[in-house]
C-alpha positions, 0 to 999 in steps of 0.5 A: 524675958528676951535674951539680953546680952549685957555689956558693962559700961566703959565707966565701970571699973574692976572694983565691985564698988565702982561697977554701975550699969550694963547695957544690952542692945541686941534686941531690935527697938530696945535698949536694956539697962540693969545694975551690974552688981544685981544682974538678977534684979530689975531691967529698964528698957527704953527706946534707942532714941531715948538712950541716945538722948540720955547718953548725949546729955551726959556727954554734954555735962562732962567737964 
């Protein structure tokens, strides 16, 4: 597995119940996402364009 350098989402809090995802963008042409409570668990990878579309849609849906 590549050496992903994960960063917690800005929406993850300090409380373990509030933590959600970590994202790694250090591998070219790849965005890796994992559950911050299960760092040894599954890693989902997507293309940067797909990640950008996903996060743009989330921002559009915020009140």
